[in-house]
C-alpha atoms as one frame of an Amber mdcrd trajectory, in Angstrom:
protein
  -3.928  41.508 -15.470  -6.700  44.070 -14.778  -9.464  43.712 -16.592 -10.170
  47.648 -16.865 -14.190  47.617 -17.476 -15.280  45.773 -14.030 -11.701  46.464
 -12.025 -11.141  42.802 -10.998  -8.116  41.446 -10.800  -7.474  38.488 -13.377
  -4.675  36.522 -13.759  -4.122  34.463 -17.191  -3.325  30.711 -17.148  -4.781
  29.889 -20.378  -5.143  25.701 -20.777  -6.277  23.342 -23.945  -7.641  19.897
 -23.599  -9.580  17.298 -25.288 -12.508  15.495 -23.635 -15.768  14.115 -24.705
 -19.179  16.111 -24.178 -21.534  13.346 -24.038 -20.178  11.237 -26.869 -18.995
  14.195 -29.293 -15.477  14.869 -29.359 -14.399  18.480 -27.557 -11.745  20.760
 -26.992 -12.188  23.213 -24.304  -9.788  26.229 -24.131 -10.438  27.837 -20.685
  -8.438  30.413 -17.661  -7.280  28.190 -14.915  -6.987  31.063 -12.960 -10.498
  31.944 -12.273 -10.478  29.158 -10.209  -8.365  30.946  -7.358 -11.036  34.388
  -7.268 -14.607  32.411  -8.527 -17.414  32.009  -8.258 -17.370  36.144  -7.585
 -21.201  36.368  -6.025 -22.272  39.502  -8.008 -21.285  37.869 -10.936 -24.066
  35.544 -10.635 -25.567  35.629 -14.010 -24.146  32.862 -17.149 -23.610  33.570
 -20.530 -23.210  31.436 -23.379 -22.517  32.999 -26.900 -22.673  29.909 -29.599
 -21.641  30.114 -33.206 -22.163  27.281 -35.497 -19.359  26.281 -37.473 -19.588
  26.569 -41.588 -16.970  23.735 -42.635 -16.418  21.316 -39.442 -14.311  18.274
 -39.859 -15.604  14.695 -39.453 -15.236  15.074 -35.733 -17.380  17.802 -35.376
 -14.273  19.898 -34.541 -13.458  23.553 -36.022 -11.137  23.032 -39.101  -7.923
  25.119 -39.449  -8.874  26.472 -42.627 -11.271  28.286 -40.662 -10.605  29.085
 -37.476  -8.546  32.501 -37.669 -11.998  33.512 -38.695 -13.553  32.039 -35.718
 -10.999  33.770 -33.283 -11.363  36.737 -35.117 -15.348  36.700 -33.977 -14.265
  35.334 -30.482 -11.977  38.525 -30.065 -14.488  41.341 -30.779 -17.276  39.485
 -28.701 -14.888  39.179 -25.555 -14.084  42.499 -26.191 -17.287  43.850 -26.599
 -19.010  42.565 -23.640 -15.677  42.715 -21.806 -16.615  46.540 -22.019 -20.196
  45.602 -20.237 -18.464  44.221 -17.322 -18.551  40.063 -18.203 -15.507  38.104
 -17.565 -14.354  36.017 -20.096 -14.111  31.931 -18.866 -13.213  30.451 -22.111
 -14.285  28.840 -24.927 -15.504  25.027 -26.195 -15.355  23.331 -29.406 -17.889
  20.785 -30.448 -20.279  18.886 -32.338 -19.882  21.828 -35.417 -20.053  24.533
 -32.502 -17.701  27.571 -31.096 -18.993  28.625 -27.645 -17.721  31.005 -25.680
 -18.616  31.181 -22.164 -18.958  34.474 -19.586 -20.190  35.507 -16.505 -21.261
  38.795 -15.536 -22.979  41.232 -13.045 -26.389  41.576 -15.539 -27.548  40.622
 -19.193 -28.798  43.437 -20.098 -28.321  44.533 -24.310 -25.968  41.828 -24.424
 -28.179  40.466 -27.557 -28.094  44.050 -29.016 -24.294  43.927 -28.669 -23.866
  40.544 -30.078 -26.133  41.106 -32.979 -24.359  44.392 -33.322 -20.891  42.822
 -33.829 -22.687  39.528 -36.180 -23.876  42.204 -38.656 -19.978  41.969 -39.575
 -20.149  38.206 -39.856 -23.222  37.604 -42.110 -22.366  34.062 -43.026 -22.938
  32.543 -39.564 -25.636  31.451 -37.674 -25.435  31.861 -33.530 -27.272  32.377
 -30.521 -27.151  33.723 -27.542 -28.529  31.859 -24.315 -28.426  33.210 -20.184
 -29.031  31.976 -16.773 -28.430  32.529 -12.989 -25.531  30.591 -11.818 -24.023
  32.329  -8.709 -21.878  29.124  -8.176 -20.339  28.883 -11.503 -21.055  25.526
 -12.268 -20.624  26.189 -15.524 -17.055  26.845 -15.210 -16.430  24.750 -12.505
 -18.224  21.373 -13.320 -18.284  21.836 -16.757 -15.401  23.895 -18.419 -12.960
  22.891 -15.611 -10.530  19.632 -16.038 -11.312  16.649 -14.284  -8.458  15.425
 -12.077  -6.482  13.338 -14.488  -7.406  15.947 -17.569  -5.924  18.599 -15.469
  -3.189  16.969 -14.480  -1.979  16.183 -18.004  -2.401  19.440 -18.505   0.217
  20.610 -15.781   2.214  17.592 -17.785   2.579  19.687 -21.256   3.458  22.442
 -19.338   6.604  20.976 -17.848   7.257  19.061 -20.717   6.942  22.166 -23.012
   9.205  24.059 -20.539  11.762  20.942 -21.188  12.061  21.507 -25.021  11.643
  24.814 -25.242  15.058  24.421 -23.528  16.335  21.989 -25.845  15.688  18.600
 -23.749  15.416  15.672 -25.960  12.227  13.638 -24.544  13.275  10.673 -25.469
  16.380  10.066 -23.181  15.902   8.379 -19.592  17.452  10.366 -16.722  16.001
  11.178 -13.165  12.597  12.592 -13.200  11.504  13.447  -9.181   8.278  13.661
  -7.799   7.019  15.117  -4.899   3.962  14.323  -2.766   2.276  15.777   0.651
   0.632  13.343   3.343  -1.928  13.678   6.222  -0.098  11.174   8.169   3.545
   9.686   8.646   1.862   6.064   8.468   0.263   6.943   4.976   3.288   8.517
   3.715   5.254   4.871   4.699   3.113   2.660   3.050   2.903   4.839  -0.228
   6.731   4.744  -0.063   6.257   0.510   0.345   4.391   0.960  -2.536   5.905
   2.698  -4.951   9.170   1.370  -3.696   8.071  -1.762  -5.843   7.730   0.463
  -8.971  10.837   1.307  -9.090  10.967   4.303  -7.334  13.552   5.831  -4.720
  13.203   7.812  -1.591  14.931  11.279  -2.381  14.051  12.813   1.267  11.237
  13.430   3.598  10.268  16.516   5.474   8.204  17.728   8.521   6.402  20.449
   7.437   4.425  22.581  10.268   1.085  23.925  10.509  -0.321  22.394   7.260
  -3.006  19.881   6.826  -0.542  17.625   4.682   2.599  18.183   6.831   4.088
  14.939   5.656   6.489  15.526   2.571   7.838  13.195   0.425  10.331  13.608
  -2.672  10.735  10.254  -4.428  12.969   9.674  -7.958  12.708   7.430 -10.832
  14.464   6.627 -14.405  12.054   7.671 -16.850  11.907   9.504 -20.518   9.412
  12.546 -20.606   7.559  11.694 -23.915   4.078  12.560 -23.809   2.221   9.528
 -23.101   4.806   8.102 -21.075   4.910  10.680 -18.429   0.969  10.442 -18.380
   0.637   7.218 -17.964   3.569   6.691 -15.025   1.495  10.690 -13.319  -1.396
   9.235 -13.519  -0.192   5.842 -11.915   1.269   8.085  -8.966  -2.189  10.086
  -8.755  -4.157   6.790  -8.255  -1.830   5.615  -5.282  -1.519   8.891  -3.648
  -5.019   9.315  -3.371  -5.856   6.030  -2.064  -2.966   7.119   1.153  -5.041
  10.559   1.369  -2.185  12.581   0.189  -1.513  15.065  -2.332   0.533  14.940
  -5.396   2.346  18.131  -6.336   4.207  17.430  -9.817   7.086  16.388 -11.112
  10.407  18.091 -12.609  13.376  16.735 -14.105  16.515  18.313 -15.347  17.120
  19.297 -19.343  18.724  16.355 -20.683  20.200  16.862 -24.329  22.483  13.611
 -24.795
């Protein structure tokens, strides 16, 4: 989509994931697609809007009962700051707070804009903070998921797609995985390791003019239950990094019976 207020084309690839901020439970929702365009030098100001949740649960997170009201506030804040050129990065739920992150070219009038919006929600306490962050550190180093969290998000997308097409996740089937390596030697060493784990080589290919030109496609019989997928994918991620490779992802045919 194109943001009509700042005329930057911003694709949408939203994801939620659970994590910890310090020792507190947290849920982060962010637009992963911003990694492809950021940081944008002129959007150097980082803005956080922080809302005190009225009745957080025992983990300090927003309850389902209050979430609709919170999201209503978020929609208005995002729209109003967007009209003034702010890019909406994502939100954070933790420690009794609901926080929204933006980057913008400037920060003038943002306090006034938010004060005007929040007059309609007098039951909520809130605050706004800003700082210069031209490298988008709060997006890349705080909001953006670590490698295992990111891989869990990608796993969830594939699983959800299969389930929506009628897949029975409990059934075993061939699950296919793709990798790329810098050298054929490392690819061969990786094959030796995964073969001991029951994986079979489906195909190998060599690409031209690529930093990781040695492609590998392997397969293994398994189910696609959420926790199980995370476990075997994380194991493969650790192994491929040992041999300077890249884990591209996995897939499976829809399996119903």
